[in-house]
GUFI-95682 format. One record per residue (C-alpha): x, y, z; residue in three letters. Coordinates in steps of 0.2 Angstrom, whole numbers, plus 2048, in hexadecimal, padded with zeros to 3 digits. Layout:
BEGIN
XYZALA/...
This chain:
BEGIN
479DC042BMET/487DCA423LYS/486DD4413ARG/488DC9404GLY/483DB940EASP/47CDAD400PRO/46FDA740CARG/466DB840BSER/462DB43F8GLY/45BDA33FDVAL/44FDAB40AILE/44ADB83FDLEU/446DAB3F0VAL/43CDA13FDTHR/432DB0402VAL/42EDB43F0LEU/429DA33ECTRP/41DDA23FBSER/415DB23F5ILE/413DAB3E4ALA/40BD9B3EBLEU/3FFDA43F6LEU/3FADAF3E7SER/3F7DA03DDALA/3EDD983EALEU/3E2DA73EDALA/3DFDA83DAMET/3DAD963D9ALA/3CED983E8ALA/3C6DA73DFSER/3C4D9E3CFVAL/3BDD8F3D9THR/3B1D9A3E2PHE/3ABDA23D2ARG/3A8D913CAGLY/39FD8B3D9PHE/394D9B3D9ALA/390D983C7GLY/38BD863CAVAL/380D8C3D8MET/378D993CDALA/374D8D3BFVAL/36DD813CCGLU/362D8F3D3ARG/35BD933C2ASP/357D813BFARG/34ED7F3CFVAL/344D8F3CCGLN/340D8A3BAGLY/33AD793C0ALA/32FD823CDALA/327D8D3C0LEU/324D7E3B5LEU/31BD763C4SER/311D863C7ALA/30BD853B4GLY/306D733B6LEU/2FCD773C6GLU/2F3D853BCTHR/2EFD793ADALA/2E8D6D3B9ALA/2DDD7B3C1GLY/2D7D803B0ILE/2D1D6E3ACILE/2C9D6C3BDASN/2BED7C3BATHR/2B8D763A9LEU/2ACD693AFGLY/2A4D623A0ASP/2A9D71395ALA/2B5D6D387PRO/2C8D71388LEU/2CBD7B379LEU/2DDD80376ASP/2E0D8A386SER/2EFD9438CGLU/2F3D9B39DALA/301DA73A4ASN/307DA73B6VAL/313DB43BCSER/31CDB23CCLEU/32ADBB3D5ALA/338DB03CDTHR/331DB13BBGLY/322DAB3B0SER/31BD9B3A9VAL/30FD9839AARG/305D89398SER/2FCD82389ARG/2EED7538BLEU/2E6D6937FTHR/2DAD5B381ASP/2E1D4937EGLU/2CFD4337CGLY/2CED4D36CGLY/2DCD43364ARG/2DCD3135CILE/2E2D24369ASP/2EDD1835FVAL/2EBD0B36DGLY/2D8D0B36DLYS/2D1D1235DALA/2C9D06350PRO/2D5D00342ALA/2CBD0B335GLU/2CED1B33FVAL/2E1D17340ILE/2E2D1332EALA/2D9D23329ALA/2E5D2D335LEU/2F4D2532CLEU/2EDD2931BARG/2EBD3B320SER/2FED3D322VAL/302D35312GLY/301D22314ALA/2F9D18305SER/2E9D10308GLN/2F0CFF308ALA/2FFD03313ALA/2F4D0C31FALA/2E8CFE321SER/2F6CF1323ASP/2FFCFC331VAL/2EED00339ALA/2EACED33AGLN/2FCCEA342ARG/2F9CF734FILE/2E8CEF354VAL/2F1CDE354GLU/2FECE4360ARG/2F2CEA36DARG/2E7CDA36DASN/2EBCCA375PRO/2F2CBC369GLY/2FBCC835ESER/30CCC4358MET/31BCC6364PRO/323CD7365ARG/336CDA365PRO/33DCDE376ASN/341CF0372VAL/33ECFF37DALA/33FD11377LEU/349D1E382GLY/340D2C38ASER/344D3C393THR/333D3A39CASN/334D3D3AFSER/328D413BDTRP/327D513C7THR/327D4F3DAGLY/326D3E3E1THR/31CD363D3GLN/323D283C9GLN/32AD293B8MET/321D203AAARG/32CD1939CGLN/327D1638APRO/32BD04387SER/325CF837BTHR/313CF337FPRO/30FCE2385GLU/302CD837BMET/2F0CDD380GLY/2F6CEE387LEU/2F4CFF37EPRO/302D09378PHE/30AD14386SER/314D1F37AASP/311D25368LEU/323D21364ARG/31FD0E366GLN/317D0F355LEU/328D0F34EGLN/329CFD353LEU/31ACF8348VAL/31FCF0338PRO/31CCFB329GLY/31BD0B333MET/325D1932CARG/32DD26337PRO/325D3432DGLU/314D2D331TRP/318D2C343VAL/31DD3F343ALA/30ED44338GLY/301D3C344ILE/30AD42354ALA/2FFD52356PRO/2EFD48352LEU/2F2D3835CALA/2F4D3336ETHR/2F5D2437AVAL/2EBD2C387PHE/2DAD2E37FGLY/2CCD2137CSER/2C3D1836EGLU/2BAD28368THR/2BFD3A365VAL/2B8D4936DASN/2B2D5335EPRO/2B1D63369LEU/2C4D6336CTHR/2CBD5935DALA/2D8D63353PRO/2D2D66341PRO/2DED5933BGLY/2D6D4C345VAL/2C4D5033EILE/2CBD5032DALA/2D3D3F32FALA/2C4D36336LEU/2BDD2932APRO/2B0D2F31EGLY/2B2D41321VAL/2B6D4C312ALA/2C0D5C312LYS/2B1D67310GLY/2A8D5E31EGLN/2B7D60329ALA/2B9D73325ASP/2A6D76328ALA/2A7D6D339PHE/2B6D7733FILE/2ADD88339ARG/29DD83342ALA/2A6D7D352ARG/2AED8E354ARG/29DD97354SER/292D8A35CSER/29BD7D366SER/28DD7A372ALA/282D72364ASP/28AD61364VAL/27DD5835AGLU/27DD6534CARG/290D6434BLEU/290D5134AVAL/284D5133CARG/291D5B332LEU/29DD4C333ILE/28FD3F334GLU/29AD3132CPRO/2A5D3233BALA/298D32349ARG/29CD21350LYS/2AED27353TYR/2A9D3635DLEU/2A3D3936FALA/2A3D4937AVAL/2AAD4638BLYS/2B2D50399PRO/2C4D54398VAL/2CED473A2ARG/2DFD4739AVAL/2E8D56393ALA/2F9D5A38CSER/302D69393VAL/310D7338BGLU/319D7E397LEU/326D8C395MET/32ED953A4ALA/339DA43A4GLU/343DAB3B2LEU/346DBE3B4ALA/358DBB3AFASN/353DB339FGLY/355DA13A4TYR/348D9639BALA/341D8539EALA/334D7B395ALA/32BD6A396ALA/31DD6038EARG/311D5739ASER/302D4C39AVAL/2F7D4D3A9ILE/2E7D443AEVAL/2D9D4B3B9VAL/2CED3E3C0LEU/2BDD413CAPRO/2BFD3D3DDGLN/2D1D3A3DBASP/2DCD3B3EBSER/2E7D483E1LEU/2E2D573D7PRO/2EBD503C8TYR/2F7D433C3ARG/306D453B7VAL/307D373A9LEU/315D3E39FVAL/322D4C3A3TRP/32FD4F396THR/33BD5E398PRO/33FD67388VAL/352D6A386PRO/34FD7937ASER/340D83382PRO/337D89373ARG/325D83375LEU/31AD91376LEU/
């Protein structure tokens, strides 16, 4: 082309636009790769955190299996692996009051311990008993949402409204009982369960459970807790300290335990969960998960 040919300007502009386009594509590819790498890093942390939580649960089940007939007092375990560490805190569900099985007078006493009046506590306790017995009034068709899930291939258990004649499957179902207040449900949560039995294990019961049992005065409950710390093996002596509640007590091996788990990776990533597991004699599995609830903000232990 001759000097001053206008076509040379068009070619130059085309080349410049091509270079700019290639640069933009390279930058977009770089950003996309960084985003993909970031997503993969988050997924890797999530998987490693879940693996640590599973390791903590395995450790908790191992502790229960080694107890035999010994009581499960508040126990903690720490496991360190190459990817991070996990802490487990275990408590015996048998030491709590089962709202689906305990007598009405025990449930009423439990409600009074968290602020319900005697009349209100008796009324609500009777309604709870009616809901778990055949022939009671129909229940509304309401189900409470839950984040519970299972680990591995085990099936999820959802806390729905209990059918007539069946025990409660989640403490939150108490909110459906007429007359029950939300603050009472929150108050009894550390003291109650749906995985216990008709009686309470006095060797593993929290102090609040002992104090809430019918007929037990504060001084008796305090004396019992002090004596349990020093001589938990002398069950008969302990029970005599809270004699009015004797018929509501029974020492039994640990079968169901709640486990709080907190895992932390080496890079600071944290994951937490609450679980309830059952260990049954001669079962085909070393333990079974009844509840698995991931905790969005891992601040358990």
